[in-house]
ROPAMAR-42432 format. One line per 4 residues: their letters; for each residue x negated, y, z of N, C-alpha, C, O. Coordinates in Angstrom, 1 decimal. Layout:
N
A	X:Y:Z:X:Y:Z:X:Y:Z:X:Y:Z ~ ...
end
This chain:
88
MRIL	-7.3:11.4:-10.3:-7.8:9.4:-10.2:-7.3:8.6:-8.7:-7.4:9.2:-7.6 ~ -6.8:7.4:-8.6:-6.3:6.7:-7.3:-7.6:6.1:-7.7:-8.4:6.0:-8.6 ~ -7.2:5.5:-5.8:-8.1:3.8:-5.3:-7.2:3.1:-5.0:-6.0:3.1:-4.6 ~ -7.9:2.4:-5.3:-6.7:0.6:-4.7:-8.3:0.2:-4.2:-9.5:0.2:-4.3
ALDH	-6.4:-0.4:-2.9:-7.7:-1.2:-2.4:-7.3:-2.8:-2.2:-6.1:-3.0:-2.3 ~ -7.9:-3.6:-1.9:-7.5:-5.1:-2.0:-7.9:-6.0:-0.5:-8.8:-5.9:0.3 ~ -7.0:-6.5:-0.6:-6.7:-7.1:1.3:-7.2:-8.5:0.6:-6.3:-8.9:-0.1 ~ -8.0:-9.1:0.6:-8.0:-10.5:-0.6:-7.1:-11.6:0.2:-6.8:-11.1:1.3
GTVR	-6.8:-12.7:0.1:-6.0:-13.9:1.0:-6.4:-15.3:-0.3:-6.7:-15.1:-1.5 ~ -6.4:-15.9:0.1:-7.0:-17.5:-0.3:-5.0:-17.9:-1.5:-4.8:-18.5:-2.6 ~ -4.2:-17.3:-0.7:-2.2:-17.7:-1.6:-2.7:-15.9:-2.5:-3.2:-15.7:-3.7 ~ -2.4:-15.0:-1.7:-1.9:-13.8:-2.6:-2.9:-12.6:-2.2:-3.1:-12.5:-1.0
IGVA	-3.5:-11.8:-3.1:-3.9:-9.9:-2.6:-3.1:-9.5:-2.9:-2.3:-9.4:-3.8 ~ -3.4:-8.5:-0.9:-2.3:-7.3:-1.2:-2.9:-6.0:-1.5:-4.1:-5.7:-1.2 ~ -2.4:-5.6:-1.9:-2.2:-3.7:-2.8:-1.9:-3.3:-2.1:-1.0:-3.6:-1.3 ~ -3.0:-2.0:-2.1:-2.2:-0.4:-1.9:-2.9:-0.2:-3.0:-3.7:-0.9:-3.6
LSDS	-2.3:2.1:-3.5:-2.5:2.9:-4.2:-3.0:3.8:-3.3:-3.0:3.7:-2.1 ~ -3.2:4.4:-3.8:-3.8:6.1:-3.4:-3.4:6.6:-4.1:-3.7:6.3:-5.3 ~ -2.1:8.1:-3.7:-2.2:8.6:-4.2:-3.1:10.0:-5.1:-4.1:10.6:-4.6 ~ -2.3:10.5:-6.7:-4.1:11.1:-6.2:-4.9:11.9:-6.3:-5.8:12.2:-7.0
LRIL	-4.3:12.6:-5.1:-5.5:13.7:-3.7:-5.8:12.6:-3.1:-6.5:13.0:-2.2 ~ -5.6:10.9:-3.0:-7.7:10.4:-2.5:-6.0:10.8:-0.9:-6.2:10.2:0.1 ~ -5.0:11.6:-1.0:-5.3:11.1:0.9:-4.7:10.5:1.2:-5.0:10.3:2.4 ~ -3.4:9.5:0.9:-2.5:8.3:1.1:-2.9:7.2:1.0:-3.8:7.1:1.8
ASPR	-2.7:6.4:0.6:-2.3:4.8:0.3:-1.2:4.5:0.7:-0.9:4.9:1.8 ~ 0.0:3.4:-0.3:1.2:3.2:-0.1:1.1:1.8:-1.4:0.7:1.8:-2.5 ~ 1.6:0.5:-0.5:1.0:-0.1:-0.3:1.9:-1.1:-1.6:2.7:-0.3:-2.1 ~ 2.0:-2.1:-2.1:2.8:-2.8:-3.5:2.9:-3.4:-3.8:2.1:-4.1:-3.0
EFLP	3.3:-4.3:-4.7:3.6:-4.9:-4.2:3.1:-6.4:-4.1:3.8:-7.0:-5.0 ~ 2.3:-7.4:-3.5:1.5:-8.4:-4.0:1.2:-9.2:-5.1:1.9:-9.4:-6.1 ~ -0.3:-9.8:-4.5:0.0:-10.4:-6.8:-0.7:-11.5:-6.3:-1.1:-11.6:-5.2 ~ -0.9:-12.7:-7.5:-1.1:-14.0:-7.1:-2.5:-14.3:-6.6:-3.3:-13.6:-7.2
AEPF	-2.8:-14.7:-6.2:-4.1:-14.9:-6.0:-4.8:-15.8:-7.2:-6.0:-15.6:-7.5 ~ -4.1:-17.1:-8.2:-4.4:-18.1:-9.0:-3.3:-18.0:-9.9:-2.2:-18.0:-9.3 ~ -3.4:-18.0:-11.2:-4.9:-18.5:-11.6:-5.6:-17.4:-11.5:-4.9:-16.6:-12.1 ~ -6.5:-16.9:-10.9:-7.2:-15.8:-11.2:-7.7:-15.1:-12.4:-7.8:-13.8:-12.3
AELV	-8.1:-15.7:-13.8:-7.9:-14.7:-14.7:-6.7:-14.2:-14.9:-6.8:-13.3:-15.7 ~ -5.4:-14.4:-14.4:-3.7:-13.4:-14.9:-4.5:-12.4:-14.1:-4.8:-11.3:-14.5 ~ -5.1:-13.1:-12.6:-4.7:-12.1:-11.4:-5.8:-10.5:-11.7:-5.8:-9.5:-11.0 ~ -6.9:-10.8:-13.1:-7.9:-9.9:-13.8:-7.5:-9.2:-14.8:-8.1:-8.1:-15.1
EKLK	-6.3:-9.6:-15.5:-5.5:-9.0:-16.1:-4.6:-7.7:-15.5:-4.7:-6.5:-15.9 ~ -3.6:-8.4:-14.4:-2.4:-8.0:-13.8:-3.4:-6.3:-13.0:-2.8:-5.3:-12.9 ~ -4.9:-6.3:-12.6:-5.6:-5.9:-12.2:-6.2:-4.2:-13.2:-6.6:-3.1:-12.7 ~ -6.2:-4.8:-14.7:-6.9:-4.0:-15.4:-5.9:-3.5:-15.7:-6.3:-2.4:-16.2
ALIR	-4.1:-3.6:-16.0:-3.5:-2.9:-16.6:-3.2:-2.0:-15.9:-3.0:-0.9:-16.4 ~ -3.3:-2.3:-13.8:-3.3:-1.4:-13.1:-3.8:0.0:-12.8:-3.3:1.1:-12.5 ~ -5.6:-0.8:-13.1:-6.5:-0.3:-13.3:-5.7:1.3:-14.3:-5.5:2.5:-14.2 ~ -5.7:0.3:-15.1:-5.4:1.9:-16.7:-4.2:2.2:-16.0:-4.4:3.1:-15.1
TEEV	-2.7:1.6:-16.2:-1.9:2.7:-15.7:-1.6:3.5:-14.5:-0.6:4.3:-14.5 ~ -2.4:3.4:-13.6:-2.8:4.2:-12.5:-4.0:5.2:-12.6:-4.2:6.1:-11.8 ~ -4.7:5.0:-13.6:-5.8:5.5:-13.9:-6.6:6.1:-12.9:-7.0:7.3:-12.6 ~ -6.8:3.9:-12.4:-8.1:3.9:-10.8:-9.4:4.3:-10.7:-10.2:3.3:-11.0
ELIL	-9.9:5.1:-10.5:-11.6:4.2:-10.1:-12.4:4.4:-9.4:-13.6:4.7:-9.4 ~ -11.5:4.0:-8.5:-12.0:3.4:-7.1:-11.6:1.9:-7.0:-10.4:1.6:-6.9 ~ -12.3:1.1:-6.9:-11.4:0.0:-6.0:-11.9:-0.9:-4.3:-12.6:-1.9:-4.3 ~ -11.5:-0.3:-3.2:-12.3:-1.1:-2.6:-11.7:-2.5:-1.4:-10.6:-2.1:-0.8
IGLP	-11.9:-3.1:-1.3:-11.6:-5.0:-1.1:-12.4:-3.9:0.9:-13.1:-3.0:1.4 ~ -10.9:-5.3:1.4:-10.9:-4.6:2.9:-12.1:-6.5:3.1:-12.0:-7.6:2.5 ~ -13.2:-5.9:4.3:-14.4:-6.7:4.4:-14.0:-7.7:5.6:-14.7:-7.4:6.5 ~ -13.1:-8.9:6.1:-12.5:-9.3:8.1:-13.9:-9.7:8.6:-14.9:-10.1:8.0
RNLD	-13.7:-9.3:10.2:-15.0:-9.3:11.1:-13.9:-10.5:11.0:-12.9:-10.9:10.5 ~ -15.1:-10.9:12.2:-14.5:-12.1:12.8:-14.2:-11.0:15.0:-14.8:-10.1:15.6 ~ -13.4:-11.5:15.2:-13.2:-10.7:17.1:-14.6:-10.6:17.8:-14.5:-10.5:19.0 ~ -15.7:-10.6:17.4:-17.1:-9.8:18.3:-17.7:-9.5:17.3:-18.9:-9.6:17.1
GTYG	-16.7:-8.9:16.4:-17.3:-7.4:14.3:-18.4:-8.4:13.7:-18.8:-8.3:12.6 ~ -18.8:-9.7:14.7:-19.8:-10.0:12.7:-18.6:-10.5:12.2:-17.4:-10.6:12.5 ~ -19.9:-11.0:10.6:-19.0:-11.4:9.4:-18.8:-13.3:10.0:-19.6:-13.9:10.7 ~ -17.6:-13.9:9.4:-17.6:-15.2:9.2:-17.4:-15.4:7.9:-17.7:-14.5:7.1
EAAA	-16.6:-17.0:7.5:-16.8:-17.6:6.9:-15.4:-16.7:5.4:-15.2:-17.0:4.2 ~ -14.7:-15.8:6.1:-13.1:-15.7:5.4:-14.5:-13.8:4.8:-14.4:-13.4:3.7 ~ -15.2:-13.5:5.3:-16.1:-12.3:4.5:-17.0:-13.2:3.8:-16.9:-12.7:2.6 ~ -17.8:-14.2:3.8:-18.2:-14.5:2.4:-16.8:-14.3:1.1:-16.8:-13.5:0.2
KVRA	-16.0:-15.2:1.4:-15.9:-15.6:1.0:-15.1:-14.0:0.4:-15.1:-14.0:-0.8 ~ -14.6:-13.3:0.7:-14.1:-11.8:0.5:-15.0:-11.4:-0.6:-14.8:-11.3:-1.8 ~ -16.2:-11.2:0.1:-17.3:-10.8:-0.7:-17.5:-11.7:-1.9:-17.6:-11.0:-2.9 ~ -17.6:-13.0:-2.2:-18.0:-13.4:-3.4:-16.2:-13.7:-4.6:-16.1:-14.0:-5.8
FAAV	-15.5:-13.5:-3.6:-14.7:-12.5:-4.4:-15.0:-11.0:-5.3:-14.7:-10.8:-6.5 ~ -15.9:-10.0:-4.3:-15.9:-8.9:-5.2:-16.7:-9.0:-5.7:-16.9:-8.1:-6.5 ~ -17.6:-9.9:-5.6:-18.5:-10.0:-7.0:-18.2:-10.8:-7.9:-19.2:-11.5:-7.8 ~ -17.7:-11.2:-8.6:-16.7:-11.9:-9.6:-15.9:-11.2:-10.0:-15.1:-11.7:-10.8
LRQR	-15.6:-9.4:-9.5:-14.0:-9.5:-9.8:-15.1:-8.1:-10.0:-14.5:-7.0:-10.2 ~ -16.2:-8.2:-9.9:-17.2:-6.2:-9.9:-17.4:-6.6:-11.4:-17.0:-5.8:-12.3 ~ -18.3:-8.6:-11.9:-18.5:-8.8:-13.3:-17.7:-8.6:-14.3:-18.2:-8.0:-15.2 ~ -15.7:-9.2:-14.2:-14.8:-9.6:-14.7:-14.0:-7.5:-14.8:-13.4:-6.9:-15.7
LPDL	-14.5:-7.2:-13.7:-14.5:-5.2:-14.3:-15.2:-4.7:-13.9:-15.2:-4.3:-12.7 ~ -16.4:-4.5:-15.2:-17.6:-3.7:-15.5:-17.8:-1.8:-15.5:-18.7:-1.0:-15.3 ~ -15.9:-1.5:-16.0:-15.9:-0.6:-15.8:-16.0:0.4:-14.7:-16.3:1.6:-14.8 ~ -15.7:-0.4:-13.4:-15.8:1.1:-12.2:-16.6:0.2:-11.7:-17.3:0.3:-10.7
end
């Protein structure tokens, strides 16, 4: 089983996928962030074909280590994604 890592952006989503031993992650082609329904379908297909068991989403911090507006957007994205991908 693999881990899918996402780097949330307003225009595109960065994607990386671990190897089956979960030791190394390799970058994949980014996915457009909009339309959201298409993003979800592409993620579902990737999860199915690559046997993804866990999704990690990067949470950005400000330079002083605090969480700001960007982190709030990522948390909202993760909450919606959790509802659309309930099997993970």
